N, C-alpha and C positions, 0 to 999 in steps of 0.2 A: 675480754674484762679483767680488770686488775683486782686481785682477790686481797683483802684486808688481812692483818696479821691476826686477829681475833678469829676470823673465818678459818684460817690455816691450822689454828690451835684446836678449835672445836672439831674440825674434820679429823685432825690426827688423833684426838682422844676417842672420838667415835669409832674410827676405824680400829684402834688398839683395842677398845673395849668389846668390839664385835669379833675381833680376831681371838681375844682370850675366851670369850664366850664359846665360840666354835672349837677351839683347840683343847680346853680342858676336858671335856668328855673323851677325846680321842686319847689324850695322854692317861686318863684314869683307865680306859680300856687296855692300852698296851702295857702299863705298868702292873695292872692286876694280872695280866696273862703271863708275866714271867716271875710271878711270886709263889712260893709254896702255898698248899692250902691252908697249911696251919696259919700263915702270915695274914692271909686274906680274911679268914674267920675272927681274927683279931681287930683291933681298932685300926682305921684306915692310916696308912702311911704314906705320904707323898712320894718320899725317897724309898724304894725297896732295899731292905737291908740284906736279903739273899736273892740272887738271881738265878733262875732256873727256866730252862726250855722244855722242862718234863710236859707240863699242859699240852704243848704243841704235838706231842708224840701221843699222849694219854686220850686226846680227844676222839681218836680214831678207834679206840678200843672200849671206852665207856658207853658210846652209842654207835650204832652202825653208820658213821657218818658219810663214809664213802659211798653207800648205797643211797643215802640221801642227796648226796653230791651229784651222783649220775641221774637220779630222778629230776633233780632242779635243772640240771643241764638239758635233758630230754625234753621236759616242758617248756623251758624257756626258749630253747633253740626252735623247736618245731612250731610252737604258737608265734614268735616273732617272724620266723621266715613264711609262714602261712598268711600273718598278718600283712606284711609287706608286699607279698607276691599279689593278693587280692586286692589290696590299696592301691598298687600301681595300675591295674586295669580299670579300676572304678574311678581313680582320680583322673585319668587320660579321657574317660569318657566324659566325666562332668566339664572338664576344662576345654575340651575340643569339640564337643558336640552338642547340638540343641535337640532336645527330645521332650515329648510329653511327659511331666511328672518331675522334671529334673529339680525344679526348686524345691517341690515336696520332698524329694529324696534328700536334698542337702540339708533341709530343716530336720528332717526325721533323724538323720545321722548327728546332727549338732544337738538335738534335744536329749539323747542318750547320755550326753556329757553333764547334763544337769541334775542327774539324780544320784544319790550316793550308792555305792555298790551293794551295801548291806540289804537293800530293798529287793534286791534280785536273789538273795541268798535261798530263801524258802521256796520261791517260784521254780528257780532252776533245779533245786533239788527234787521237788516233786515232779517235775517233767522228767528229769533223768531216772527216777524209780520208774515212772509209767512206761517210759521207753524201754526200760529194762524187762518189765513185767510182759509188755506187748510183743517186742521183738527178740527178746533174749541178749539184746546188746548191752553188756554191762558198762554204765557210764560212772556209776558211784562205787567207790573203792577201786579206781582204775586211773591211770594217768590221761586216758582219752578224754573223760569228762572234765578234767582239770584244763586240758589243752583248749577244748573248745570253749570254756568259760573264759579264759584268758583272751582267746581270739575274739570274743564278743566286747570285751574291754579295750583292747588296744586297736581294733580295726577302725571305728569311727574316727578316733584321734588321727590315726594314719592316713586316712582318706582326706581329711580336712587340711592336714599339713601338707600332704603332696598335691593337692589341688593348688595351693598357693604356689609352690614350686614350679610347676607345670604352667600355671598362667604367667609367671615371670620368663619363660622361655618363648622366645619369638616363635609365633605359629608358621612363619616362612620356613623354618628348618624341617619340619615334618611335613609341610605342604609341597616342599620342593621334592622330597623323597615320593610323595604320593603322585606327583607329576611325572617322575621318572619310572613309575610302574611299581613301586613298591606296596605292599599290602599295608592297612593300618596297623596290625600287629607288628610287621616288620619295621615300620616307621617308628613304633614305639619303642621297640627293643633296640634298634641299632642307632636312633638319634635322640629320642627323649630321654631314655634311662640314661645313657652315658652323660649327657648335659645336667640330669638331674641327680647325679651320684652322690654330691654331698648331702643333699636332703634325704635321699633314699637311706643312706647309711645312718643318719641321724634319727630317723623314724625306727630303722631296725634297732639301734641301740636302746631307744626309748621302750619298744616293745619288750626287748629281752630284760631291761632292768625292772619294768612293770611286772612282768611275769616271775621274775627271780626273787623279788622281796615281798610278794603277796602271800598272806599268811590265813586271812579270814575263811577264804573259800578252800584254801588247801586243808585247813583242819576239819572240815566237814566232808569233803568230797572224796578223800582218800582213806585208806586203810594203812595198816602197819607196813605191808610191803611197798606201797606206793607213796610213802610219806616223802615230803621234800625238806629241803634245809630250814625253810622258814619255820616250819611246824617242829622239826627233829631237835632244834635248839632246846626246846622246853624239856627234853628228856634228861638233861644234865642236873635236872631237880628231882630228887626222890623223897622217900620218908626219912632218909638218914640226913639230908641236908642239900645244899646247892653246892655245886662245884664251880664257884665262881671264876676261879682262874681258867678252867677249861671252857666256860661259856664265854670269857672274854678271847681266849685263843681261837675258838671256834668262830667266834663273831668276826674276828680278823681274817681268817681264813675265807669264810662265806664273802666278805665285803671285798676280796682281791678283784673277781669278775666285774662287780659293778664299779669299781674305782677305775679299772681298765677301760670299761665301755664309756665312763663318763670322760675320761681324758680323750678317747677317741673322738667322742661327740664334740668337744670343745674344739678339737683341731679342725673338724669339718665346718663347724659353725664359724670359725674365724676364716676359713676360705672363701666363705661367701655362699648365700644362699643359691645363686644361679651360677657358681663358677664353672667355666667351660662351656656356657650356653652359647656364647656368640664367639666364633674364632675366625 
């Protein structure tokens, strides 16, 4: 279909406006992170008059950012790996087998995505407190409680996404392996998982990004020693003021794993949802 000149102009203007709207906050974050604190506290200037990378050094001493970084890496890595591992087996069972309650299970998993997470904050907190009182297992003020919480968020979405991937893979691939004497688990691990690698990696990155940036549950379920990055950034504000240049510098450092994960996800999505399924 031939595009008119007016349509091309409107499209170019719209894309330019969208690009500026997206890049301006990023520019403000980067430019603020390389300014001295005195310049940041005065009127905002689009062009920094003095450039310094001192905020990127001070962020590690103003607050225990390294400890928060390690806590975030542990929580996001463990919860995302556990989510993908469980989702692979659950999605394979839904995709390949007919069993009583399968549709009910699918609808139950889907329904968990319809409610805002804040509804589960108080119930989960009370459950964790009661578990601690009855069993002595500490889930509040500990990373384990946060990992379990993030698992409940990411697992339903991971299952649904992987069911779609597995359905797109020809059943003849794993059925041939079963005919040759392979067990269902071996057929899954040796045939289906390699064929669905792009989808599994995308789900893994999604789970990692979700766990990495979450702050609501992290602000309630952890203590000072188990605090994560999303919550720890608030410590750059105290009764003296806000270290805005360090906040922006820390935000850039915190964003690096997320940006890398997003780029990896884009790469695998471009490869196609069923890349390698049929060879």
